[in-house]
C-alpha positions, 0 to 999 in steps of 0.5 A: 310320262305314261300314266297307268290306272287300275282298281280293285277291292283288295279284300283281303290283299293277297299275293295275286293282288301284289303280282297284279299291281307289280304288272301294272307298275311295269306298264308306265311311269306313274301308277294310280290305284283305286281301292273300292270302298266298303259300300262298293264291295257291298254293291259289287260282291254282295257281302260285307267287306272282310277288312275295312276300307281304311285297312285295305287302303293302308295295306295297298299304300304300304306296298309302295308299288303305286304312286297314288292310292285313292279310295273310291266312292259309290260311283266307283272310279270311272269318274276319276278316269277323266280327271287322271287321264291315264294312258293305260287302264290295267284290268285284272284277268277276271275284270271286264271293261266297265259299262261306263267305259265301253263307249270311251274305250277308244280313248284308252289303251286297255291291258288285261293282266295275267293271273298269279295262281288263281286257283290259290289267290282269288279273294272269293276262294280265300277263307273269310278273315277274323276281321270281317 
Protein backbone atom coordinates (compact mmCIF):
# COMPACT_ATOMS: atom_id res chain seq x y z
CA UNK A 1 0.00 0.00 0.00
CA UNK A 2 1.43 3.36 -1.04
CA UNK A 3 0.77 6.13 1.52
CA UNK A 4 0.75 9.76 0.48
CA UNK A 5 1.02 12.70 2.88
CA UNK A 6 0.19 16.29 2.05
CA UNK A 7 -0.73 19.43 3.93
CA UNK A 8 -2.05 22.93 3.52
CA UNK A 9 -3.89 25.84 5.05
CA UNK A 10 -6.95 25.54 2.76
CA UNK A 11 -7.94 29.06 3.80
CA UNK A 12 -10.30 29.32 2.06
CA UNK A 13 -10.72 25.99 0.30
CA UNK A 14 -10.93 26.58 -3.46
CA UNK A 15 -10.77 24.77 -6.82
CA UNK A 16 -6.98 24.90 -6.87
CA UNK A 17 -6.91 22.99 -3.57
CA UNK A 18 -9.37 20.39 -4.87
CA UNK A 19 -7.21 19.87 -7.96
CA UNK A 20 -4.15 19.56 -5.69
CA UNK A 21 -5.82 16.98 -3.45
CA UNK A 22 -7.05 14.94 -6.41
CA UNK A 23 -3.52 14.85 -7.82
CA UNK A 24 -2.15 13.71 -4.45
CA UNK A 25 -4.87 11.03 -4.26
CA UNK A 26 -3.73 9.54 -7.58
CA UNK A 27 -0.21 9.04 -6.24
CA UNK A 28 -1.10 6.22 -3.87
CA UNK A 29 -3.57 3.96 -2.13
CA UNK A 30 -3.97 6.02 1.04
CA UNK A 31 -4.01 9.80 1.33
CA UNK A 32 -3.43 11.60 4.63
CA UNK A 33 -4.05 15.35 4.61
CA UNK A 34 -2.95 17.73 7.32
CA UNK A 35 -4.91 20.99 7.69
CA UNK A 36 -3.00 23.85 9.30
CA UNK A 37 -4.38 25.07 12.62
CA UNK A 38 -5.41 28.68 13.13
CA UNK A 39 -2.19 29.25 15.08
CA UNK A 40 -0.07 27.87 12.22
CA UNK A 41 -1.79 30.21 9.76
CA UNK A 42 -1.04 33.17 11.99
CA UNK A 43 2.60 32.06 12.19
CA UNK A 44 3.08 31.17 8.50
CA UNK A 45 0.82 33.66 6.72
CA UNK A 46 1.05 36.50 9.23
CA UNK A 47 -2.71 37.14 9.22
CA UNK A 48 -5.86 35.88 10.87
CA UNK A 49 -7.44 32.82 9.25
CA UNK A 50 -10.36 33.64 6.98
CA UNK A 51 -12.18 30.51 8.14
CA UNK A 52 -11.77 28.67 11.43
CA UNK A 53 -9.73 25.48 11.62
CA UNK A 54 -12.97 23.58 12.35
CA UNK A 55 -14.58 24.93 9.17
CA UNK A 56 -11.52 24.14 7.07
CA UNK A 57 -11.13 20.66 8.55
CA UNK A 58 -14.81 19.92 7.91
CA UNK A 59 -14.63 21.16 4.31
CA UNK A 60 -11.55 19.07 3.46
CA UNK A 61 -13.13 15.98 5.06
CA UNK A 62 -16.39 16.63 3.18
CA UNK A 63 -14.59 16.35 -0.15
CA UNK A 64 -14.06 12.63 0.59
CA UNK A 65 -10.79 12.68 -1.35
CA UNK A 66 -8.55 11.85 1.61
CA UNK A 67 -8.64 8.71 3.73
CA UNK A 68 -7.61 10.67 6.79
CA UNK A 69 -7.74 14.41 7.53
CA UNK A 70 -5.91 15.73 10.59
CA UNK A 71 -5.42 19.13 12.19
CA UNK A 72 -1.86 20.31 12.76
CA UNK A 73 -0.58 21.72 16.00
CA UNK A 74 1.87 24.59 16.38
CA UNK A 75 4.76 22.31 15.43
CA UNK A 76 3.17 21.65 12.06
CA UNK A 77 2.86 18.19 10.60
CA UNK A 78 6.44 17.18 10.36
CA UNK A 79 6.35 15.31 13.64
CA UNK A 80 3.50 13.25 12.17
CA UNK A 81 5.50 12.20 9.15
CA UNK A 82 7.59 9.77 11.20
CA UNK A 83 4.40 8.35 12.70
CA UNK A 84 2.52 8.05 9.39
CA UNK A 85 5.59 6.88 7.46
CA UNK A 86 4.37 7.96 4.03
CA UNK A 87 5.95 6.64 0.87
CA UNK A 88 5.33 9.97 -0.86
CA UNK A 89 5.10 13.56 0.36
CA UNK A 90 3.11 15.67 -2.07
CA UNK A 91 3.86 19.39 -2.14
CA UNK A 92 1.91 22.14 -3.84
CA UNK A 93 3.59 23.94 -6.73
CA UNK A 94 4.28 26.88 -4.41
CA UNK A 95 5.50 24.86 -1.43
CA UNK A 96 9.12 24.10 -0.59
CA UNK A 97 10.61 21.19 1.31
CA UNK A 98 10.27 22.31 4.94
CA UNK A 99 13.47 22.90 6.88
CA UNK A 100 12.83 20.00 9.31
CA UNK A 101 12.55 17.60 6.35
CA UNK A 102 15.60 18.70 4.41
CA UNK A 103 17.90 16.40 6.35
CA UNK A 104 15.50 13.48 5.98
CA UNK A 105 14.40 14.05 2.40
CA UNK A 106 16.22 10.93 1.23
CA UNK A 107 13.77 8.79 3.23
CA UNK A 108 10.80 10.04 1.22
CA UNK A 109 9.83 10.53 -2.36
CA UNK A 110 8.90 14.21 -2.71
CA UNK A 111 6.49 15.06 -5.52
CA UNK A 112 5.62 18.64 -6.49
CA UNK A 113 2.11 18.83 -7.88
CA UNK A 114 0.95 20.99 -10.77
CA UNK A 115 -1.02 24.21 -10.24
CA UNK A 116 -4.60 24.75 -11.37
CA UNK A 117 -5.05 28.24 -12.77
CA UNK A 118 -2.84 29.88 -10.13
CA UNK A 119 -3.67 33.31 -11.51
CA UNK A 120 -7.25 32.69 -10.27
CA UNK A 121 -7.05 30.08 -7.53
CA UNK A 122 -4.38 31.04 -5.06
CA UNK A 123 -5.56 31.82 -1.54
CA UNK A 124 -3.49 34.99 -1.30
CA UNK A 125 -5.21 36.33 -4.43
CA UNK A 126 -8.76 35.61 -3.28
CA UNK A 127 -10.72 38.34 -1.55
CA UNK A 128 -11.19 37.79 2.19
CA UNK A 129 -14.47 36.08 3.03
CA UNK A 130 -17.04 37.58 5.35
CA UNK A 131 -16.35 34.80 7.86
CA UNK A 132 -12.86 36.02 8.70
